[in-house]
C-alpha positions as CSV (number, residue, x, y, z in Angstrom):
1,M,118.1,101.1,104.3
2,S,120.8,99.1,102.4
3,A,122.4,101.2,100.1
4,R,122.5,98.1,97.2
5,R,120.4,98.3,94.4
6,F,116.8,96.6,94.8
7,P,113.5,96.1,92.4
8,G,111.9,99.2,94.4
9,R,114.7,101.6,94.8
10,E,114.0,104.4,91.7
11,L,110.3,103.6,92.7
12,L,111.2,105.0,96.4
13,D,113.4,107.5,95.2
14,E,110.0,109.1,93.5
15,L,107.9,108.4,96.1
16,G,109.7,109.0,99.4
17,S,107.6,108.8,102.4
18,V,104.4,107.8,100.8
19,V,105.8,104.2,100.8
20,P,105.7,103.4,104.6
21,G,108.0,102.4,107.0
22,D,106.1,100.9,109.9
23,H,105.1,97.0,108.5
24,S,105.4,95.4,104.5
25,R,102.5,93.3,105.2
26,Q,100.4,92.9,102.1
27,A,97.3,95.1,103.0
28,L,93.3,95.3,101.9
29,A,91.4,98.9,101.4
30,E,89.4,97.1,104.2
31,D,91.9,98.4,106.6
32,Y,91.0,101.5,106.0
33,I,87.8,100.8,107.2
34,E,88.9,100.0,110.9
35,Q,91.9,102.5,110.7
36,R,89.4,105.7,110.0
37,L,86.1,104.9,111.6
38,G,87.9,103.5,114.8
39,A,89.9,106.5,115.4
40,R,87.2,108.4,116.5
41,P,84.5,107.5,119.3
42,A,81.0,106.7,117.4
43,A,79.0,109.5,118.2
44,P,75.3,110.0,117.4
45,S,75.2,113.3,117.1
46,D,78.0,113.7,114.6
47,P,78.1,109.9,112.7
48,W,81.0,109.2,110.2
49,R,79.5,110.5,106.3
50,A,80.9,107.8,104.3
51,L,80.6,107.4,100.4
52,D,81.7,104.0,98.8
53,L,82.5,105.2,95.4
54,G,81.6,102.0,93.1
55,C,80.0,100.3,96.1
56,G,79.0,97.3,93.6
57,D,76.5,94.9,95.6
58,G,76.7,97.4,98.4
59,G,79.1,94.8,100.7
60,S,81.3,97.1,102.4
61,V,78.0,98.6,104.7
62,D,78.2,95.5,106.8
63,R,81.7,96.2,107.6
64,F,81.4,100.0,108.1
65,R,78.2,99.1,110.7
66,S,80.3,96.6,112.5
67,V,83.0,99.3,113.4
68,D,80.2,102.4,113.8
69,P,76.6,101.3,113.7
70,E,75.8,105.1,113.4
71,V,77.7,105.7,110.7
72,Q,75.8,107.5,107.9
73,W,77.0,104.7,104.7
74,I,75.5,105.7,100.6
75,G,76.9,104.1,97.9
76,L,77.2,105.1,94.5
77,D,77.8,103.2,91.4
78,L,76.8,103.5,87.7
79,P,73.4,102.5,87.1
80,D,74.1,99.0,85.4
81,S,77.3,97.0,85.6
82,P,77.9,93.5,86.4
83,E,78.2,94.0,90.1
84,V,75.2,96.4,90.2
85,R,73.2,94.0,88.7
86,A,73.7,91.2,91.7
87,R,73.0,93.7,94.1
88,R,69.9,92.4,96.3
89,R,70.0,94.5,99.8
90,T,67.6,96.9,100.0
91,D,68.5,97.9,103.9
92,A,70.8,100.5,102.7
93,E,71.1,103.9,100.6
94,F,72.4,103.8,96.8
95,E,72.7,106.3,94.4
96,T,73.3,106.4,90.5
97,F,75.9,108.4,88.5
98,D,77.4,109.2,85.2
99,G,81.0,107.8,86.2
100,V,81.8,111.8,86.8
101,T,80.0,113.6,88.6
102,I,79.4,112.9,92.4
103,P,76.1,113.6,92.7
104,F,76.2,115.4,96.4
105,P,77.3,119.0,97.9
106,D,80.5,120.1,98.6
107,A,82.5,118.9,101.8
108,S,79.3,116.5,102.4
109,F,81.6,112.8,103.4
110,D,84.5,112.8,106.1
111,L,85.5,109.5,104.2
112,V,85.1,108.1,100.2
113,Y,86.0,104.4,99.9
114,C,87.1,103.2,96.3
115,R,87.6,99.5,96.6
116,Q,88.9,97.9,93.1
117,V,86.9,100.4,91.4
118,L,89.3,103.0,89.7
119,E,90.7,100.8,87.2
120,H,87.1,100.7,85.5
121,V,86.6,104.3,85.4
122,R,87.2,105.8,81.8
123,H,87.8,109.5,82.9
124,P,89.9,109.1,86.4
125,E,91.0,112.8,86.2
126,P,87.6,114.5,86.9
127,L,86.5,111.7,89.0
128,L,89.2,112.6,91.6
129,A,88.2,116.1,91.6
130,E,84.5,115.5,92.3
131,V,86.0,113.3,95.1
132,A,88.5,116.4,96.1
133,R,85.1,118.3,96.2
134,V,83.1,116.2,98.2
135,L,85.4,115.5,100.9
136,T,85.8,117.4,104.3
137,P,88.5,119.6,104.7
138,G,90.9,116.7,106.3
139,G,88.5,114.2,105.1
140,C,90.5,110.9,103.2
141,F,90.0,109.2,100.4
142,A,90.7,105.5,101.0
143,G,90.5,101.9,99.0
144,S,92.6,100.1,96.6
145,T,93.5,99.7,92.8
146,S,95.3,97.5,89.9
147,Q,98.3,97.4,88.6
148,L,99.4,94.6,87.2
149,E,96.1,92.9,86.5
150,P,94.5,91.3,83.4
151,Y,91.6,92.7,82.1
152,H,88.3,91.6,83.9
153,S,84.9,93.2,85.0
154,L,85.0,95.6,82.2
155,S,88.1,97.0,83.1
156,V,89.7,100.0,81.5
157,L,93.5,101.1,82.8
158,N,95.9,100.3,85.3
159,F,98.0,102.7,87.8
160,T,101.4,102.7,88.8
161,P,101.6,103.9,92.1
162,L,103.7,106.6,90.7
163,G,100.8,107.3,88.5
164,M,98.2,107.1,91.4
165,V,100.3,109.5,93.6
166,T,100.4,111.6,90.5
167,L,97.0,112.0,89.8
168,L,95.7,112.4,93.5
169,R,98.1,115.1,93.7
170,A,96.3,116.9,90.9
171,A,93.1,116.7,92.1
172,G,94.2,118.5,95.0
173,L,94.7,116.0,97.7
174,E,98.2,114.6,99.3
175,P,98.9,111.1,99.5
176,E,99.9,109.9,102.7
177,E,100.4,106.1,101.9
178,L,100.5,103.5,99.3
179,R,100.9,100.0,100.3
180,P,101.4,96.6,98.2
181,G,98.2,94.6,97.9
182,I,98.5,90.7,96.3
183,D,101.6,90.6,93.8
184,G,100.7,90.5,90.0
185,F,101.7,87.0,88.9
186,A,98.5,85.6,91.9
187,L,96.6,88.1,89.6
188,I,97.9,86.9,86.4
189,S,97.7,83.0,87.3
190,V,93.6,83.5,88.2
191,R,93.2,84.8,85.0
192,L,94.6,81.8,83.3
193,F,91.1,79.6,84.2
194,G,89.7,81.9,82.6
195,S,86.1,83.8,84.4
196,T,85.4,80.5,86.1
197,P,88.6,79.2,88.5
198,P,88.0,75.5,89.9
199,R,87.0,75.8,92.8
200,W,90.0,74.6,94.9
201,F,92.0,77.4,93.1
202,Q,89.6,80.0,94.1
203,R,90.0,79.0,97.3
204,Q,93.9,79.5,97.5
205,F,93.2,82.7,96.0
206,D,91.1,84.2,98.5
207,R,93.9,83.0,100.5
208,W,96.1,85.0,98.6
209,W,94.3,87.9,98.8
210,A,93.9,88.0,102.0
211,T,97.2,87.2,103.6
212,R,100.2,86.9,101.7
213,S,100.6,85.8,97.9
214,P,103.5,83.9,96.6
215,L,105.8,86.5,95.4
216,N,105.1,88.8,98.5
217,A,106.3,85.6,100.1
218,V,109.7,85.7,98.0
219,I,109.9,89.6,98.3
220,D,110.0,89.1,102.5
221,V,112.5,86.0,102.0
222,Y,114.7,88.4,99.4
223,A,114.5,91.3,102.0
224,R,116.2,89.6,105.1
225,V,118.7,88.1,102.7
226,A,119.6,91.3,101.3
227,G,119.2,93.0,104.6
228,L,116.6,96.1,103.1
229,D,114.2,97.7,105.4
230,V,110.7,98.1,105.8
231,Q,110.5,100.9,103.2
232,A,112.8,99.0,100.5
233,S,110.8,95.6,101.3
234,N,106.9,98.2,100.6
235,A,108.8,99.5,97.6
236,T,110.0,96.1,95.6
237,K,106.5,94.8,96.4
238,L,104.5,97.3,94.8
239,V,106.8,97.5,92.0
240,L,105.8,93.7,91.1
241,C,102.0,94.2,92.7
242,G,98.9,93.2,91.4
243,A,96.9,95.6,93.2
244,F,98.1,98.0,95.9
245,T,96.0,100.3,98.8
246,F,96.0,104.0,98.9
247,L,94.9,106.5,101.4
248,A,95.2,110.2,100.9
249,R,93.5,113.6,102.4
250,R,91.9,116.6,101.3
251,P,94.1,119.3,102.8
252,G,92.4,121.8,105.8
253,G,90.6,120.8,108.7
């Protein structure tokens, strides 16, 4: 790693190996579905048990089933939210909760998946403790959350990467990695159009979300010129990201 200062230096000093060094591509919460379910052969006698925490319209079930048709997927959300009101599907199991207490016994799930939900949670500390409780020993908590995202859809919080790691550890979960998602300026730019951006911009934004957003592309160039390694590049992107992904594990197993 370069000895020079770079925008993510202080964060990397704090997070260390939680910042990955294998690649610096923009990450998505959905990547963890393939990585976790795909890491174990599907076995009808011992299917994956997955909880989508804050499932909204329930769309993730299709991604889970495409990886493992036998997965035992359950969606959990508040009784009412804009995303819940948009739900139309009836081909999966959906449950409701109070936003804190997860209504399942200890060690019920191999994976708790949580995509862009925590920024809407009013009480993240007790909820994350509940996530740890319902995971099997060795089970994973994976997803994504916001850092530099303007207000949207009843959001109440943003998380720094260090703040997320601190909360995970306090809940009894061991962080394995944080990866940068879309950059903060891209998320700010879409909000400049209000709640309904023009169709042409929405298409562009969707590409930024799924592949590489403009500031992340600039950081890639900067990293090459400055001679930064992959970890340093990821740390710099994490400092300036609008959203980041996380993977943590309940110890044991």
